N, C-alpha and C positions, 0 to 999 in steps of 0.2 A: 541037888546039882548033880550031874552026872560026871564021872571020873575025868573025862577030858576037860570040862569046865574047871574044875579044880586044878587039874595039871596046867591049864593054860594061865589060869589065874595065877598060879604059884610061879611059873616062869615069867609073868609079866612083873610080878613084884619085885623078882630077883632082879631082871633088867632094869626095872625103875631105879632099884637100890644101887645098883652098880652105876647107872648113869648119874645117879645124886653124887657118889664118891668121886666118879671123875669130873663132875662140875664143881664141887666143893674143895677136892682136895687133890685135883689131877691124878688120882690113883684108881687103876681100873683092876678091881678085886678079881675077876675071872681070870684076866690074863696073868696076873699075879700068881694065881692057885694052880692054873693049868698050862703055865709054861709059855707064856707069851701069846699076843694076838693073832700070830700065825700059825700057832700050834692047833693040830687037828681037832683035839678035843675042846679047847676055847673056841674055835670057829664054829664046830659043831653046837655048842651052847648058844653062842652068838646067833646062829642060824633058828636054833629052836626057839629062843626067846623072839625072834621076828616073826616066826610062824605063829606063835602063841598070841602076838600082838595081833596079827592079821585074824586068827580065829576070834580073838576077843572082840572084833566088830560084831561078829553075829549076837553079841550079848545085848546090844542096843534093839533089836529087833525083838529079843524076847523080854525085855523091859517094857517096850511099848505094849505088848501083849497082855503082860502082866496087869500094866497101867489100866489097859481097857477092861481086863477081868474084873479087877478090884473096883473100878468105877461103876462097872455094871450092876456088881453086888451091893454098891453104895457102902463100901468101906474105904475109908481114907488112910 
């Protein structure tokens, strides 16, 4: 995987864990660590997580291509 894939995956995981904390415990870790949801750093992290989610949509196309490649090789 290239660097951008790893970076996006890491941000998506951070975002998912943060949403899990919000859902289960009503606790926003990103806002707590970086000074509230309206603080510039927290908003930047939220924006990066959102962009990483959009970028991660491209993984579907690459998974399809890998599936076709492995199917053509006869491996499952």
